[in-house]
C-alpha positions as CSV (number, residue, x, y, z in Angstrom):
1,X,15.4,33.5,-33.4
2,X,12.3,31.4,-32.9
3,X,14.3,28.3,-33.6
4,X,16.8,29.3,-31.0
5,X,14.0,29.8,-28.4
6,X,12.4,26.5,-29.3
7,X,15.7,24.6,-29.1
8,X,16.2,26.2,-25.7
9,X,12.7,25.1,-24.6
10,X,13.4,21.6,-25.8
11,X,16.6,21.5,-23.7
12,X,14.7,22.6,-20.7
13,X,12.0,20.0,-21.3
14,X,14.7,17.3,-21.6
15,X,16.3,18.3,-18.3
16,X,13.0,18.1,-16.5
17,X,11.1,15.5,-18.5
18,X,10.9,12.8,-15.9
19,X,9.5,15.2,-13.3
20,X,7.0,17.4,-15.1
21,X,3.6,17.3,-16.6
22,X,4.5,18.4,-20.2
23,X,1.1,20.0,-20.9
24,X,1.1,22.1,-17.7
25,X,4.7,23.0,-18.2
26,X,4.0,24.3,-21.8
27,X,0.9,26.1,-20.7
28,X,2.7,28.0,-18.0
29,X,6.0,28.4,-19.7
30,X,4.5,29.8,-23.0
31,X,1.4,31.4,-21.5
32,X,-0.9,29.6,-23.9
33,X,-4.4,28.0,-23.4
34,X,-4.6,24.4,-22.3
35,X,-5.9,23.1,-25.7
36,X,-2.9,24.6,-27.5
37,X,-0.5,23.2,-24.8
38,X,-2.0,19.7,-25.4
39,X,-1.6,20.0,-29.1
40,X,2.0,21.2,-28.8
41,X,2.8,18.4,-26.3
42,X,1.5,15.8,-28.7
43,X,3.6,17.2,-31.5
44,X,6.8,17.3,-29.4
45,X,6.3,13.8,-28.0
46,X,5.4,12.6,-31.5
47,X,8.5,14.1,-33.2
48,X,11.1,13.8,-30.5
49,X,11.9,10.6,-28.5
50,X,12.1,12.5,-25.2
51,X,11.8,9.5,-23.0
52,X,14.8,7.8,-24.5
53,X,16.9,11.0,-24.6
54,X,16.1,11.7,-20.9
55,X,17.0,8.1,-19.9
56,X,20.3,8.3,-21.8
57,X,21.1,11.6,-20.1
58,X,20.3,10.1,-16.7
59,X,22.3,7.0,-17.5
60,X,25.4,9.1,-18.4
61,X,25.3,10.7,-15.0
62,X,25.4,7.3,-13.4
63,X,28.8,6.5,-15.0
64,X,30.7,8.8,-12.6
65,X,33.0,6.9,-10.1
66,X,31.3,5.7,-6.9
67,X,32.3,4.1,-3.7
68,X,31.1,1.1,-1.8
69,X,28.9,-0.7,-4.4
70,X,26.8,-2.6,-1.9
71,X,25.8,0.6,-0.1
72,X,24.9,2.3,-3.4
73,X,22.8,-0.7,-4.4
74,X,20.8,-0.4,-1.3
75,X,19.8,3.2,-1.7
76,X,16.1,4.0,-1.9
77,X,14.6,3.7,-5.3
78,X,13.8,7.0,-7.1
79,X,10.3,8.1,-7.9
80,X,11.0,7.5,-11.6
81,X,11.0,3.7,-10.9
82,X,7.4,4.0,-9.9
83,X,6.3,6.3,-12.8
84,X,3.0,5.0,-14.0
85,X,3.8,6.4,-17.5
86,X,6.4,3.7,-17.9
87,X,4.1,0.8,-17.1
88,X,2.3,-1.3,-19.7
89,X,-1.4,-1.7,-19.6
90,X,-1.2,-5.0,-17.7
91,X,1.4,-3.7,-15.3
92,X,-0.8,-0.8,-14.5
93,X,-3.6,-3.3,-13.6
94,X,-1.2,-5.0,-11.2
95,X,-0.3,-1.6,-9.8
96,X,-4.0,-0.9,-9.2
97,X,-4.4,-4.3,-7.5
98,X,-1.8,-3.2,-5.0
99,X,-3.4,0.2,-4.6
100,X,-6.9,-1.1,-3.9
101,X,-5.6,-3.8,-1.6
102,X,-3.8,-1.1,0.3
103,X,-7.2,0.7,0.6
104,X,-8.8,-2.4,2.2
105,X,-10.4,-4.0,-0.9
106,X,-10.2,-7.6,-2.0
107,X,-9.2,-7.6,-5.7
108,X,-9.6,-10.0,-8.6
109,X,-7.9,-9.3,-12.0
110,X,-10.0,-10.3,-15.0
111,X,-8.6,-12.3,-17.9
112,X,-6.4,-10.4,-20.4
113,X,-8.8,-11.1,-23.3
114,X,-12.5,-10.6,-23.5
115,X,-12.7,-8.6,-20.3
116,X,-15.9,-6.8,-21.4
117,X,-14.6,-3.4,-20.3
118,X,-13.7,-4.6,-16.8
119,X,-10.0,-5.1,-15.7
120,X,-10.5,-5.6,-12.0
121,X,-13.3,-6.5,-9.7
122,X,-12.9,-5.0,-6.2
123,X,-14.9,-5.7,-3.2
124,X,-15.2,-4.1,0.2
125,X,-18.1,-4.0,2.7
126,X,-20.2,-6.2,0.4
127,X,-19.9,-3.6,-2.4
128,X,-18.6,-5.1,-5.6
129,X,-17.2,-2.6,-8.1
130,X,-16.1,-3.1,-11.7
131,X,-13.0,-1.2,-12.5
132,X,-11.7,-0.3,-16.0
133,X,-7.9,0.6,-16.0
134,X,-6.7,3.1,-18.6
135,X,-3.0,3.6,-18.9
136,X,-2.9,6.5,-21.4
137,X,-0.4,9.2,-22.2
138,X,-1.0,12.1,-20.0
139,X,-1.8,14.3,-23.0
140,X,-4.6,11.9,-24.3
141,X,-8.2,12.4,-23.3
142,X,-10.4,9.4,-22.5
143,X,-13.7,9.4,-24.5
144,X,-17.2,8.5,-23.4
145,X,-16.9,5.2,-25.4
146,X,-14.8,3.9,-22.5
147,X,-17.5,5.0,-20.0
148,X,-20.2,3.2,-21.9
149,X,-18.1,0.0,-22.3
150,X,-17.4,-0.1,-18.5
151,X,-21.1,0.4,-17.7
152,X,-22.0,-2.5,-20.0
153,X,-19.5,-4.8,-18.4
154,X,-20.6,-4.1,-14.8
155,X,-23.6,-6.6,-14.9
156,X,-21.5,-9.4,-16.5
157,X,-19.4,-9.5,-13.3
158,X,-22.3,-9.0,-11.0
159,X,-21.2,-5.6,-9.7
160,X,-23.3,-2.9,-8.3
161,X,-21.0,0.0,-9.3
162,X,-18.5,0.9,-12.0
163,X,-15.3,2.9,-11.9
164,X,-12.7,4.1,-14.5
165,X,-9.2,4.8,-13.2
166,X,-6.9,6.6,-15.6
167,X,-3.4,8.1,-15.9
168,X,-4.8,10.9,-18.1
169,X,-8.0,13.0,-18.1
170,X,-11.5,12.6,-19.4
171,X,-13.4,14.5,-22.1
172,X,-16.3,16.7,-21.1
173,X,-18.8,14.2,-22.6
174,X,-17.2,11.3,-20.8
175,X,-17.6,13.2,-17.5
176,X,-21.2,14.0,-18.3
177,X,-22.0,10.4,-19.3
178,X,-20.3,9.0,-16.2
179,X,-22.4,11.3,-14.0
180,X,-25.6,10.1,-15.6
181,X,-24.6,6.4,-15.2
182,X,-23.3,6.8,-11.7
183,X,-19.7,5.8,-12.7
184,X,-16.9,7.0,-10.5
185,X,-14.0,8.6,-12.4
186,X,-10.4,8.8,-11.2
187,X,-8.3,11.0,-13.5
188,X,-4.6,11.5,-13.2
189,X,-4.9,14.0,-10.3
190,X,-7.3,11.9,-8.3
191,X,-5.1,8.8,-8.8
192,X,-2.0,10.7,-7.7
193,X,-3.8,11.8,-4.5
194,X,-4.8,8.2,-3.8
195,X,-1.3,7.0,-4.2
196,X,0.0,9.7,-1.9
197,X,-2.5,8.6,0.7
198,X,-1.4,5.0,0.5
199,X,2.3,6.0,0.6
200,X,1.6,8.0,3.8
201,X,-0.3,5.0,5.3
202,X,2.7,2.7,4.5
203,X,5.1,5.1,6.0
204,X,3.1,5.3,9.2
205,X,2.8,1.6,9.6
206,X,6.2,0.7,8.1
207,X,7.6,-0.6,11.4
208,X,4.7,-3.0,11.6
209,X,5.6,-4.7,8.3
210,X,7.5,-7.9,9.0
211,X,9.4,-10.0,6.6
212,X,9.0,-13.8,6.9
213,X,11.6,-15.4,9.1
214,X,14.4,-17.6,7.6
215,X,12.9,-21.0,6.8
216,X,15.8,-23.4,6.7
217,X,17.2,-22.6,3.3
218,X,17.7,-19.4,1.3
219,X,15.5,-20.7,-1.5
220,X,12.5,-21.4,0.7
221,X,13.0,-18.1,2.4
222,X,13.1,-16.2,-0.9
223,X,10.0,-18.0,-2.2
224,X,8.2,-17.2,1.1
225,X,8.5,-13.4,0.4
226,X,5.5,-13.7,-1.8
227,X,3.3,-14.3,1.3
228,X,3.8,-10.7,2.3
229,X,1.5,-9.6,-0.5
230,X,4.0,-6.9,-1.5
231,X,6.4,-8.9,-3.6
232,X,5.7,-11.3,-6.5
233,X,8.1,-14.2,-7.3
234,X,8.2,-15.0,-11.0
235,X,9.6,-18.4,-12.0
236,X,11.6,-18.4,-15.3
237,X,13.6,-21.1,-17.2
238,X,16.7,-22.8,-16.1
239,X,16.1,-22.4,-12.4
240,X,15.9,-18.6,-12.6
241,X,13.6,-16.4,-10.6
242,X,12.8,-12.7,-10.6
243,X,11.2,-10.9,-7.6
244,X,9.0,-8.0,-8.4
245,X,7.5,-5.3,-6.2
246,X,3.9,-4.3,-7.1
247,X,4.0,-1.1,-9.1
248,X,7.6,-1.4,-10.2
249,X,8.1,-2.4,-13.8
250,X,11.5,-4.0,-13.4
251,X,12.6,-6.9,-11.1
252,X,14.1,-5.7,-7.8
253,X,16.0,-8.9,-7.3
254,X,17.0,-12.0,-9.3
255,X,18.3,-15.4,-8.2
256,X,19.2,-18.7,-9.7
257,X,19.2,-22.2,-8.3
258,X,21.0,-25.4,-8.9
259,X,19.5,-28.8,-7.9
260,X,16.6,-28.8,-5.4
261,X,17.6,-26.3,-2.8
262,X,20.8,-24.3,-3.6
263,X,20.8,-20.6,-4.6
264,X,23.9,-20.2,-6.8
265,X,23.4,-16.5,-7.8
266,X,21.5,-13.6,-6.1
267,X,21.6,-10.1,-7.6
268,X,20.2,-6.8,-6.5
269,X,18.5,-5.3,-9.6
270,X,18.1,-1.7,-8.5
271,X,21.4,0.3,-8.4
272,X,21.8,4.0,-7.9
273,X,18.1,4.4,-8.1
274,X,17.9,2.8,-11.5
275,X,17.0,-0.7,-12.8
276,X,20.0,-2.7,-14.1
277,X,20.5,-5.9,-16.0
278,X,20.9,-9.3,-14.3
279,X,24.7,-9.1,-14.7
280,X,25.1,-5.4,-13.9
281,X,23.6,-5.4,-10.4
282,X,25.3,-6.1,-7.1
283,X,25.8,-9.8,-6.8
284,X,25.3,-10.9,-3.2
285,X,25.9,-14.5,-4.2
286,X,27.8,-15.8,-7.3
287,X,29.2,-19.1,-8.3
288,X,31.6,-20.7,-10.8
289,X,32.0,-24.4,-11.7
290,X,33.7,-25.2,-8.4
291,X,32.8,-22.7,-5.7
292,X,29.9,-20.5,-4.4
293,X,30.9,-17.1,-3.2
294,X,29.0,-14.9,-0.7
295,X,27.6,-15.1,2.8
296,X,26.1,-18.3,4.2
297,X,22.3,-18.8,3.5
298,X,20.8,-17.3,6.6
299,X,23.1,-14.3,6.6
300,X,22.4,-13.9,2.8
301,X,18.7,-13.8,3.5
302,X,19.1,-11.1,6.2
303,X,21.0,-9.0,3.6
304,X,18.3,-9.5,1.1
305,X,15.7,-8.3,3.7
306,X,17.8,-5.2,4.4
307,X,17.9,-4.4,0.7
308,X,14.2,-5.0,0.1
309,X,13.1,-2.8,3.0
310,X,13.6,0.2,0.8
311,X,10.7,-0.9,-1.3
312,X,8.1,-1.0,1.5
């Protein structure tokens, strides 16, 4: 009987995995203390590949027949695309760069190696702050060793204050040491509130966000999107480019060039609220050996802008 109950619980977790805090869910669902819920969450995540199973389940739902592919491709991205738990450590640092910039700070990312416990240096109103970014599983606690390392790295970068921003929570000792050393801590809940604040700010000012005007060619116009401070253009091999939006792990758009100034392929990489491969997304422009198919360059850029507005 216990196995039946547990299997039923696993099924419920799988159905809701992308939208719940597993520890809080187990704590309330089983009426157990937080420390037991954390231990059980670690066992479940350690023994069952829930993330993969959840993604496969979601993927299977996408395979149902749909209409107008271009309209589907342009739907707003789901919150799971932005889930911090899916970012790597470095991607989380880039996400924080976007977040702090949205709060009015100037931001410098430190080098990947030998960062001395500091991942970002942020500056506002002549106050320079050393920030340590910790992208941990939500069930893992951050120890006071991280606090001490961050405090030690502050002086190396000439900062007057330290901060640790995390996707999980801190141990009691870490909180005590941070208070003694005057280090500001943002745990998962604090970070979530900051993100909500920035999202509201973006919504309120969304009509004031302007895309660069068409610049004479589609290639120049696409490269110019980086000047908005919202998108990053990544150059790859063989004339290929990916356009990323800060805080989104996957490219939102890919394009390829031929010669000096011709875009021969342009693909929307978010489809039905999910990231897709380069050859799975909606191809606004495509080419074969003889012809280029799709709207002319200025019209193509306007369609790209319409698609990218959803990520503002």
